[in-house]
N, C-alpha and C positions, 0 to 999 in steps of 0.2 A: 504492500500499500504504500511504499515511501517514494517520496516525488524523484529519487534518485534509482534513474530507467537502467544501473547499469548492474541492477539484479533481476531484470529482467532477458530472457529469453525463447527461443521458438520452444512449441510444443512439442515433448516428446512423442513418437507415434503410440508406445504403450501407457500416454495418460490424454490422449487427442479423446474428444467426446463430440456428439452429434449437435453440431451447430445449427444445422436445419429444425433438431428436436427442440433445440434452445429458443430458437427464433420464434417456433411455433407454441411453445409453453407458457414463453415468459414475456414473450414481445409485445403483450398488453399492459405489462406493470411497470416495463423499465423504456424510459425515453429511447428512443431511437434504436432499440434491440431488432427490430424488425426488418430493419436495411441493413446495410452492408457494415459487416464489423469485423474488428482487427482483433485477434486473439493471442495473448503472450500470457508467457508463463513465468511467475516469481520464482527465484531460485532457492530461497530458502522456505521452510514448512515442510520438517521431514513428516508429519502425519497426515494431514489433510492438502493435496493440491490444489493450489491457488492462483489465478489467474486473473489478467488485467483485460479486462472487454473495454475496447474504445470504438465510439460509436458516431454518427456524426453530431449528437447533441450531447454527448459527455461521456467520459470514463467509470466505469466501473469494476469492483472487484466482486469475481466469483469465487467461492468456495464449494470444496465437493468433498465425498467420501471418494478414497483409491479405488481402482478397479480390483477384482481378485478376491481369493481368500482371504478373509477379517478375522480379528479376534472380536467376540461377541460384543465385549462392552466399550468398543475403541471407536472414536473417528464419528464422534457424537457434534455433527455439523447441526443436525437440528436443533441439538441443545444450544450450540451457539446463537443459532439465528432466534431462538426463545428471550437466553437472557439478555441478547442487547436489544432487543424490542421493548422486553419489560424495563429497562434502563433509562427509556428513551428522555424521558419528563423527570430524573432524577439529578443531581449532585455530580453522578458518577459519568465522565465521558464517553460515549458511544459512538460508533459509526450507525448510520440508517440503514435498518434493514429493508429492500426493497422488494424482494421474493424471498419464498423460501418453497419448497416441494420434498417430499419423501418419494418422491413417485419416481423409482430409478429407470424407466421406460421413457422418459423424456431425454436424458443423455448420458445415460449407462448409470448412473449413481447418485444420491441424494444430494443435493444441492444448495445453496442459498447464494442471491446475490446484495451485496451492501452497495453505499457510496463510497465512491474514491476520495479520499483524503490527500489533499496537497500541502502535506506539512514534511515533517523530518522523525526520519527513527535514529536513535542515537547507540551504534554498536559497538563505541569505544567506551568500556565505564571510566575511565579517566577522563570523558569529555574534552580531548584537546584541542577540537576546532573552537571550542567555546572559549570568551575570555573568562579569566578566574573568577572576576565578581556574577557571573550567571552558573556556575558549574555548581554550588551548593542549592541556586534555587532550584534547577530541576530536580534535584534529590529531594526539596522540601516539598515540591510541587507534588513530587511523584508519590513521595508519605501520604499526604495529603488527600491524593486520592484513591489511596488504597484505603484510609481512613473514612472516607467518604463511601466507598464499598461496602467493609465493614458496618456502617452506620445504616444501611439500607433497610426500612422495615420490610423486609421480603415477601411477608404474607399480602402487605396491601399494595405491591405492586404485581401481583399474580403467581409468585413465585414459592406459594406456599407448599407445595408438594413438589419442588423441583430436586429435591432429596430427602432422605428419613434424618429426623432433629435427634440430636445425639450417637454416642459409640463413631464418632466419625474416624476418629484413628484406628480402631480397633478392626472398623470395616475397611479402610484401605489400607491396612496392612496385609490383611487377608487378600483381597482385591488386586493388590500387585503381587503379591506371593504365587497367588494364582497365575496369574498373567505371565511372570519371569518365570516359572516354571513349563507352562504352556511353550515360551518359544525359548525357552534354554537351548545352549548351544555347546556349552563348556559347564564342568563343574567346576562351578569358584566357590572356595570355602568361605570367605566373608559373607556373600550372599546366602550361603545355607547358616551359618551364627550369625543372621541378623532377621533371619524368618522365623527362626526358633526364640530370640533374646527379645524381639520389640513387641511381641504380644504381653508379655507378663510383665513388662516395666511400661507400659502408660501411664499418664500423672492421671490423678483424681480428677480433679477439674477438668471438666466438660461444659463446654459452650458452643452455639451453634450461631452464624451468621452466613450471610451469601457471600461465597470464596471466588475468586477468580481459578486459582489453582496452578498458574504459571506466571505467576505476577512478577515483571522484572524489567528492566531500562527498554529492552528493545520490543517490548511489547506493549509500548504505549507512542504514540505517534505524538509529537509536539510541533505546536505553530513555527509557519518557516524564522518570525522577527521576533519571538519572545519564549521563553523557558513556559509556557501555558501548554498544559495536555488538552488535545485536541480528542483523543479517542484509544480507548483501552482496545486489543484487538488482542485473537488467538484465543479464544473464550471456551475453547474445547472439554478443558478440564475442571470447568466451573460446577460449583456444585452448593448445595451446605453442608457447609462444614468448619472445622474449628479454627478460629482467628488466628492461632497462633502459627498452625501450619503454614498460614499464607504469608507470615510476616516473617516468619525464619527464611520461607523460602527466598524471598526478597531478599534477607540479609546475607544470604550466602555468598552474595557476588564480594562482601567484607573477611569474607569466612576462609574460600580456597578459590582456584581458578578457575572457574569454571567448565571454560571451552578455551585451551591453549590456540587453536587454530584462528579466535578471534586477536590475538594479539595480546597486548597488557593488561594485566589484572590490579584491583585494588590491593591486594595482600602484598604486605610489605613496603607499601609505597608511604611517603610522606602529603598525608591526605591534609592536614592544616594548607602547607604551604600549595597544593593544589587547589584549595576551596573546595573542596568536599567533606562531606560531614561525614565523621566519626558513626558509627552501628549505635551507640548510645545514645548520640544527637536525634536520630531517627526513630529511637525505640522512645525516646522523651516528646518525642515531636508528635507521634501516632498516641499515646498515653495522652497527651494534652489535646489531642485533635475527637479523641473515642471515649475518653474516660474509663477506658478500659485497666485492669489490673493488668500488667506483665511482668510474671517473675525471674529474678536474675539469672538464674540458670536455666537453658534454653538446648543444653544439648540433647536431651531425647529429639524434641524436635528437629534440630538439625540432624542428626542421626537417620530419624525417621523421611525428610527429605531427601537427604543423597540416597539413602536405600530407595526411595519412590523413582527419583533420577535415573537409578542404575539399573530398575526396572523398564522404563519409560525406553531408555537406547536399547535394552537388550530387544525390545519388541522392534524396534526401529533397524535393528541390523538383521533381526531375523526377518522381516520383510524385504530388507535387501537380498539378504540369499534368496529370499523367495521369488525376488523379480518384480516386487509389488510396491516398492520404497519409493518417495515421490524427489527424491534429489541423489546428486550421483555422489556425494559426501555420506551417503548413510552406510553404505560397507565398511566405511573405518569407524564407525561405531561402536563396532565388536570391543575394540581394545580401550573402550570406556570403561567398560562394566566394571571389570576387576579393579582401578586405584577408586572410585567412585564408591565403590561398598567398604572395598578398604577405611577410606576416609570415613565413613558412616560407623564401619566399627571402632573409629578410634574415640570418635566424639561420644560415642556409647560408653566409653570405657572398657572395652574388651581389646 
């Protein structure tokens, strides 16, 4: 969705879809879609292929389930469309959803179309492209966006049935343990250890709010000329869940170098000289905006998030081996499972 089109390419054959089916099915809902269109694919997005649709009347983003055999509970593009539509009139910035269908016959899989946002996505957590005095504002504003999301009355916006209330961590640990085993390709000892340890050590405090599930810097579109969030994107993992799971996932950037291929990390940096807030500052900001109690020891939540991340990465790697992944980088993801799970084990004290 970024205005930097270096992330766009031609649609590979295995991810092409029926353009005439798209025009016939969604043409009445999206201006210009029934006429001549150009389709390009964004190179990012490991889970659900994402495309730029250019028409005579505007640009739009199409997001779909990938083709092929899929894990049953993955690739929930319908949930993405539903949550963004529900948040349209809240303080949480989201793209406007224009069309959604679960009719796989239309283009070959379930999909939705949303507005194209002409803004910026920051891929480098050091925000090197920004002046020092703007970097802190980006992170403070992003933290405010997370606080706004966690403060949404999810029942009032029609999301009371968006997931079970309570026991989120237990359910997620069970889910990702099962999905990891379903896509397992190697015997990785730290993953086996975590699958046993995590369910036995869940903290007693149990809260429920609407969570994003993948809240991080590069899943937010910012305005071109200010550090103002325009739209949170990539809602596939959103649900009703524990706010500290979302918060600590966001804070992982201060704990570990999440993806070495993206270059520099916040870990080990002189954040003050860079104008980037420390994690403690952001936790205080989150407390101030939500009124929530955040414990000093968050190590369980960090361990859980790294375990979940390892499970997600394993699924991407397995799809790549099966020929269904949406990015050429996906085959390299298999190498990340062992180090992610080892870091998770260390946070857990193992």
